[in-house]
N, C-alpha and C positions, 0 to 999 in steps of 0.2 A: 362610492359616490351615490348621491341622491340629488335629484333636482326636482323642483316643483314649479309649474307654470301657473301664474295667477293673472287675473284681469282687474284692472282699476274700475270699480263700480261707478265712480264719478266721471270717468272719461273713457268712452268706447274706442278711442284710438290709442290706448295705453295698456300695455301688459308687461309682465316681468318675468324673470326666471331667477329663482333662488337656488344656488348650488351648495351642497354640503360634501366635503372631501374628507378622506381618512385622516390625513395630516397635511402639515405644511408642504412637504416633498410632493404630494399629489397636487396641491394647489399650484406650485410652481411649475411642475410638469404640464398641467393643463394650460396655464397662462402663456407657456412657450409654445404650444402646439399651433400648427398652421391654421387650423379653423377658428381658434380663439383669436389669434392675431388678426385674422381677415375680418372677424365680426367686430373686434375693437376698433379696427380702422374705420369702420362705417359710422362710428359714434365718436367723433373727436372730443366732445364735451364730457365723455363717460357714458356707461350704459344706462344709468338711471336719471340722466338729465334730459328733459325734452330738447329735441334737436331743431 
């Protein structure tokens, strides 16, 4: 797995994380993890949509 954190140069209040996984099995394992589910619950419109 690799992840990159980036900042939106046009909006000081916006940042993102891009995640790269070994395969689809690793993606599904991550999506089912407690910390991922807790994070996604905080963003009901999706992680890339302004809340």
